[in-house]
Backbone as CSV, one residue per row, in Angstrom:
resi,resn,N_x,N_y,N_z,CA_x,CA_y,CA_z,C_x,C_y,C_z
1,MET,63.585,14.617,37.649,63.378,14.641,39.168,63.978,15.867,39.884
2,LYS,64.771,16.421,39.827,65.491,17.482,40.333,64.794,18.734,40.246
3,LYS,63.654,18.651,39.187,62.737,19.858,38.609,61.307,19.654,39.816
4,ILE,61.257,18.463,40.145,60.007,17.892,41.174,60.573,18.394,42.213
5,PHE,61.440,18.194,42.763,62.421,18.271,44.109,62.543,19.563,44.316
6,THR,62.762,20.614,43.684,63.172,22.064,43.515,61.686,22.624,43.379
7,LEU,60.786,22.393,42.828,59.350,23.034,43.182,58.648,22.449,44.425
8,LEU,58.990,21.039,44.821,58.141,21.128,46.143,59.257,21.473,47.352
9,ALA,60.504,22.084,47.038,61.140,22.705,48.237,60.524,24.027,47.847
10,ILE,60.238,24.695,47.085,59.665,26.147,47.075,58.306,26.370,47.046
11,ALA,57.508,24.982,47.193,56.080,25.138,47.715,56.567,24.702,49.406
12,GLY,57.387,24.361,49.774,57.581,23.953,51.535,57.829,25.556,52.104
13,LEU,58.816,26.345,51.623,59.368,27.305,51.833,58.100,28.628,51.766
14,LEU,57.214,28.256,50.829,56.006,29.055,50.954,55.260,28.807,51.977
15,THR,54.906,27.677,52.118,53.965,27.227,53.212,54.608,27.318,54.457
16,LEU,55.774,27.004,54.970,56.084,27.972,56.254,56.409,29.269,56.000
17,GLN,56.611,29.926,54.922,56.602,31.263,55.118,55.091,32.013,55.728
18,SER,54.223,31.222,55.277,53.061,31.308,55.996,52.487,31.407,57.370
19,CYS,53.268,30.497,58.184,53.308,30.107,59.564,53.994,30.635,60.213
20,THR,54.693,31.654,59.993,54.763,32.717,60.658,54.335,33.309,62.332
21,THR,55.061,33.041,62.991,53.891,33.839,64.015,54.151,35.414,63.864
22,SER,52.767,36.175,64.500,52.541,37.131,64.140,52.928,38.463,65.563
23,ALA,53.428,39.047,65.270,53.893,40.117,66.389,52.857,40.935,67.247
24,SER,51.618,40.831,66.453,50.415,41.531,66.717,49.638,40.438,68.018
25,PHE,49.997,39.591,68.521,49.514,39.005,69.464,49.012,40.264,70.802
26,GLU,47.675,39.566,71.594,47.391,40.753,72.727,48.188,40.655,73.998
27,ILE,48.812,41.659,74.192,49.213,41.664,75.553,48.517,42.425,76.362
28,ALA,48.576,42.029,77.917,47.520,42.732,78.805,48.588,44.099,79.281
29,PRO,47.603,45.172,79.098,48.355,46.114,79.440,48.888,46.221,80.704
30,THR,49.986,46.759,81.026,50.529,46.710,82.023,50.030,47.805,83.056
31,THR,49.641,47.635,84.426,48.660,48.083,85.214,49.689,49.188,86.242
32,THR,49.495,49.777,86.893,49.985,50.315,88.301,49.492,50.150,89.619
33,SER,49.907,50.390,90.334,49.044,49.996,91.791,48.889,51.083,92.347
34,GLU,47.559,51.080,92.762,47.049,52.181,93.486,46.435,52.023,94.612
35,VAL,46.338,53.241,95.530,45.576,53.232,96.614,44.874,54.148,96.462
36,PHE,43.571,54.170,97.665,42.431,55.430,97.623,42.364,55.223,98.973
37,GLU,42.399,56.477,99.562,41.444,55.998,100.909,40.214,57.340,101.061
38,ILE,39.252,56.434,102.036,38.190,56.877,101.796,37.895,56.773,103.447
39,THR,37.232,58.034,103.974,36.611,57.985,105.419,34.995,58.089,105.128
40,THR,34.076,57.121,105.812,32.696,57.359,105.449,32.286,56.603,107.066
41,SER,31.050,56.773,107.049,30.266,55.985,108.299,29.383,55.005,107.653
42,PHE,28.867,54.146,108.611,28.345,53.154,107.842,26.864,53.562,109.005
43,ASN,25.753,53.645,108.453,24.472,53.989,108.989,23.521,53.165,108.394
44,SER,21.878,53.557,108.665,20.603,53.226,108.354,20.412,53.920,106.960
45,ASN,20.933,55.537,106.797,20.992,56.001,106.073,21.322,55.618,104.596
46,ASN,22.843,54.910,104.666,23.750,54.344,103.500,23.488,53.049,103.352
47,ASN,22.167,52.341,104.020,22.202,51.006,104.030,23.244,50.217,104.611
48,PHE,24.373,50.966,105.371,25.700,50.156,106.479,26.341,49.727,105.163
49,GLY,26.474,50.690,104.073,27.492,50.331,103.143,27.696,51.434,102.263
50,LYS,28.795,51.652,101.368,29.389,52.261,100.636,29.951,51.988,99.382
51,LEU,29.449,52.548,98.114,30.150,52.113,97.006,31.098,53.122,96.175
52,VAL,32.474,52.894,96.166,32.843,53.381,95.641,33.060,53.258,93.868
53,SER,32.978,54.150,93.261,33.150,54.129,92.054,34.504,54.280,91.341
54,PHE,34.943,53.932,90.197,36.518,54.029,89.661,36.289,54.636,87.887
55,ASN,36.948,55.232,87.585,37.235,55.889,86.200,38.805,56.334,86.087
56,PRO,39.448,55.477,85.553,39.186,54.394,84.762,38.860,53.120,85.366
57,ARG,38.926,52.366,84.293,38.092,50.633,84.918,39.451,49.800,85.793
58,ILE,38.841,49.347,86.832,39.907,48.180,87.199,39.935,47.214,86.095
59,TYR,41.351,46.666,85.615,41.414,45.310,84.734,40.811,44.414,85.228
60,SER,40.192,43.254,84.859,39.586,42.278,85.375,40.607,41.101,85.785
61,SER,41.795,41.071,85.658,43.008,40.527,86.264,43.413,41.164,87.018
62,ASP,43.226,42.146,87.841,43.810,42.840,89.040,43.001,42.360,90.336
63,VAL,43.308,42.657,91.188,43.152,41.872,92.697,42.601,43.312,93.296
64,VAL,41.588,43.395,94.131,41.515,44.988,94.650,41.363,44.019,96.223
65,LEU,41.703,45.135,97.431,41.781,44.389,99.030,41.391,46.284,99.604
66,VAL,41.051,45.529,100.615,40.074,46.674,101.371,40.773,46.622,102.700
67,TYR,41.281,47.722,103.058,41.905,47.264,104.658,41.160,48.928,105.587
68,ARG,40.662,48.026,106.603,40.321,49.259,107.675,40.922,49.596,108.469
69,LEU,41.163,50.999,108.906,42.092,51.359,110.210,41.441,51.114,111.516
70,ALA,41.836,50.245,111.834,41.616,49.779,113.153,42.065,50.381,114.611
71,GLY,43.060,51.248,114.322,43.988,51.578,115.701,45.197,51.999,115.336
72,ALA,46.384,52.659,116.195,47.686,52.716,116.096,48.018,51.722,117.697
73,ASP,49.584,51.782,117.114,50.570,51.520,118.752,51.723,52.033,117.794
74,SER,52.292,51.554,118.781,54.001,52.447,119.325,54.884,52.093,117.594
75,GLN,54.324,51.076,116.721,55.038,51.070,115.351,54.205,51.708,114.481
76,GLY,52.888,52.550,114.708,51.974,52.857,113.932,50.696,52.431,113.579
77,ASP,50.343,52.871,112.204,48.430,52.742,112.293,48.530,50.823,111.978
78,ILE,47.578,50.319,112.026,46.927,49.191,112.615,45.829,49.038,111.388
79,TRP,46.046,48.435,110.051,44.838,47.868,109.170,44.925,46.424,109.141
80,GLU,43.028,46.333,109.035,42.843,45.284,109.085,42.742,44.714,107.780
81,LEU,42.506,43.886,107.504,42.132,43.400,105.855,40.688,42.926,106.160
82,LEU,39.947,43.338,105.285,38.283,42.873,104.847,38.367,41.635,104.429
83,PRO,37.653,40.594,104.392,36.654,40.655,105.540,37.371,40.827,106.949
84,GLU,36.301,41.229,107.653,36.465,41.745,109.413,35.863,41.041,110.040
85,THR,35.457,39.931,111.216,34.563,39.698,112.008,34.793,39.954,113.333
86,HIS,33.437,40.692,114.239,33.727,40.505,115.277,32.428,40.097,116.186
87,TYR,33.019,39.243,117.266,31.791,38.599,118.024,31.893,39.148,119.324
88,TYR,30.804,38.682,119.889,30.459,38.919,121.240,31.204,38.340,122.451
89,ASN,31.491,38.658,123.569,32.188,38.060,124.615,31.899,36.325,124.912
90,ASP,30.515,35.742,124.248,30.261,34.394,124.408,30.596,33.732,123.175
91,GLY,31.117,34.257,122.322,31.988,34.114,120.798,30.782,33.728,120.121
92,THR,29.404,34.156,120.140,28.525,34.284,119.171,29.086,35.623,118.061
93,PHE,28.624,35.663,116.825,28.690,36.723,115.989,28.128,37.864,116.193
94,ASN,28.950,38.956,116.390,28.110,40.281,116.401,27.573,40.979,115.045
95,PHE,29.161,41.505,114.445,28.899,42.261,113.015,30.320,41.683,112.074
96,GLY,30.356,42.596,110.981,31.482,42.373,110.433,31.551,43.292,109.347
97,TYR,32.580,43.370,108.694,32.964,44.099,107.445,33.037,43.403,106.019
98,LYS,32.514,43.483,105.007,32.489,42.914,103.871,32.971,43.645,102.620
99,TYR,33.627,43.142,101.531,33.455,43.912,100.371,33.531,43.193,99.343
100,ASP,33.040,43.575,98.134,33.192,43.009,96.668,33.080,44.051,95.701
101,TYR,33.488,43.829,94.283,34.246,44.452,93.532,34.040,44.277,92.012
102,THR,33.915,44.980,91.309,33.823,44.899,90.154,34.940,45.536,89.303
103,ASN,34.878,45.648,87.359,36.167,46.496,87.058,35.515,47.499,87.179
104,THR,34.698,48.208,87.508,33.894,49.728,87.779,33.681,50.018,89.391
105,ASP,33.784,49.312,90.541,33.489,49.819,91.571,33.980,49.000,92.693
106,VAL,33.862,49.313,93.513,34.030,48.357,94.908,32.806,49.162,96.060
107,ASP,32.235,47.572,96.576,31.244,48.102,97.262,31.420,47.343,99.037
108,ILE,31.619,48.374,99.838,32.207,48.136,101.194,30.871,48.203,101.954
109,TYR,30.685,47.240,102.985,29.493,47.131,103.708,29.664,46.016,105.334
110,MET,28.715,46.682,106.085,28.753,45.765,106.979,27.830,44.737,107.155
111,ILE,27.802,43.977,107.877,26.897,42.717,108.431,26.734,42.465,109.730
112,GLY,25.717,42.063,110.088,25.259,41.587,111.451,23.834,41.894,111.197
113,SER,23.393,41.403,112.427,21.959,41.161,112.704,21.190,42.425,113.299
114,ASN,22.057,43.443,113.833,21.498,44.643,114.507,22.465,45.499,114.154
115,LEU,22.816,45.972,113.036,23.543,47.045,112.973,23.708,48.250,113.740
116,GLN,22.440,48.435,114.248,21.901,49.794,114.444,22.519,50.202,116.200
117,THR,23.139,48.604,116.685,23.660,48.569,117.989,24.975,48.255,117.773
118,VAL,25.270,48.529,117.228,27.115,48.269,117.332,27.743,49.592,117.328
119,THR,28.262,49.739,118.370,29.041,51.436,118.686,29.394,52.200,117.593
120,ALA,29.761,53.623,117.999,29.788,54.500,117.004,31.667,54.296,116.524
121,GLU,32.309,53.774,117.307,33.545,53.750,116.813,33.826,52.497,116.062
122,PHE,32.846,51.892,115.847,32.918,50.867,114.659,32.101,51.342,113.144
123,ARG,31.076,52.422,113.466,30.261,52.587,112.817,30.770,54.261,111.811
124,LEU,31.077,54.764,112.825,31.568,56.703,112.431,32.602,56.397,111.520
125,ASN,32.686,57.339,110.700,34.134,57.858,110.639,35.155,57.077,110.732
126,GLN,34.723,55.566,109.708,35.736,54.848,109.164,36.830,55.204,108.279
127,VAL,38.172,54.864,108.180,38.895,55.206,107.487,39.456,53.918,106.652
128,LEU,39.035,53.643,105.588,39.480,52.503,104.798,40.271,52.930,103.374
129,ARG,41.085,51.762,103.017,42.398,52.240,101.986,41.954,50.927,101.277
130,ILE,42.054,51.317,99.611,41.280,50.219,98.737,42.598,50.341,98.083
131,VAL,43.119,49.112,97.898,44.512,48.921,97.510,44.276,48.074,95.844
132,ILE,44.778,48.639,94.761,44.589,47.737,93.224,46.145,47.150,93.029
133,VAL,45.878,45.915,92.997,47.168,45.049,92.964,47.023,44.453,91.670
134,PRO,48.076,44.995,90.704,48.312,44.414,89.452,48.133,42.455,89.736
135,ALA,48.191,42.106,88.360,47.697,40.693,88.438,48.870,40.003,88.584
136,ASN,50.070,40.412,88.153,51.243,39.916,88.282,51.783,39.958,89.706
137,TYR,51.454,40.525,90.834,52.033,40.418,92.066,50.846,39.787,93.285
138,ALA,49.586,39.819,92.281,48.482,39.246,93.104,48.693,37.893,94.028
139,THR,49.324,36.811,93.568,49.568,35.562,94.305,51.003,35.728,95.065
140,SER,52.257,36.730,94.806,53.204,36.799,95.283,53.479,37.684,97.098
141,ILE,52.613,38.289,97.081,52.200,39.498,98.310,51.515,38.664,99.216
142,ASN,51.782,39.036,100.782,51.228,38.669,101.892,50.185,39.588,101.905
143,LYS,49.199,39.675,101.571,47.749,40.392,101.487,47.369,40.565,102.840
144,ASN,47.431,39.965,103.722,46.768,40.016,105.037,47.473,41.302,105.932
145,ASN,48.901,41.403,105.553,49.604,42.761,105.758,49.844,43.671,104.991
146,TYR,48.842,45.045,105.543,49.282,46.134,104.642,50.590,46.850,104.330
147,SER,51.252,46.683,105.408,52.630,47.093,105.121,53.616,46.292,104.015
148,ASP,53.494,45.155,104.187,53.861,44.057,103.202,53.180,44.747,101.865
149,VAL,52.140,44.654,101.673,51.850,44.766,100.483,51.946,46.236,99.848
150,ILE,52.241,47.235,100.722,52.630,48.593,100.581,54.074,48.625,99.595
151,THR,54.738,47.740,100.667,56.186,47.686,100.232,56.624,46.745,98.801
152,ALA,55.838,45.893,99.107,56.032,44.906,97.495,55.814,45.777,96.152
153,LEU,54.358,46.575,96.591,54.193,47.201,95.159,54.856,48.464,95.388
154,ASN,55.866,48.579,96.445,56.522,49.907,96.179,55.937,51.142,96.425
155,LEU,54.836,51.559,96.979,53.947,52.369,96.974,54.540,53.346,98.191
156,LYS,54.096,54.384,98.190,54.470,55.829,99.598,53.812,56.354,99.853
157,GLU,53.581,56.883,100.759,52.340,57.340,101.568,52.023,58.239,100.997
158,ASN,52.597,59.245,100.090,52.353,60.192,99.487,51.555,60.137,98.054
159,GLN,51.214,58.560,97.729,50.404,58.454,96.627,49.157,57.913,96.740
160,ILE,48.487,57.903,97.969,47.586,57.516,98.159,46.500,58.789,98.219
161,GLN,46.097,58.136,97.159,44.833,59.152,96.547,43.507,59.128,97.397
162,LYS,42.891,60.474,97.977,41.891,60.286,98.857,40.785,60.826,98.267
163,ILE,39.907,60.153,98.383,38.609,60.153,97.644,37.313,60.641,98.736
164,SER,37.013,62.024,97.969,35.919,62.692,99.327,34.651,62.473,98.802
165,PHE,33.718,62.599,99.619,32.367,62.539,99.060,31.314,62.894,99.518
């Protein structure tokens, strides 16, 4: 009986030994926050849009935010989070800015029924900032406020990468 018990104990140890967890499980790579700045004009030549490609790729778990420089006041620059919508005085839709992204690019574009009539101040020389937010920050920051995002990600003005076309 002791021999059977010993045999079962050894078999049990071997079985448990093969069930150990492996240290090779996949961990998502650590990403860093990045900010890119572009200046572009929206017109019929570019179909009122701008495609910005990235190399290396954006992680699929990251979030991409796009802000447009809407002006300045005594506290500094005013950044509007896209999508951004503008209306006529009577409350009907005039035009807007939207964007979508993949893990290789960001497509920023205007929408509206007659974009040719949008004033130059909203079409020409638009300064846009594209912020790559790592997944671990995506739900914990106030995305509507550019300053809050940059502060939460611990980014400095000198870390903004300007992209020229």
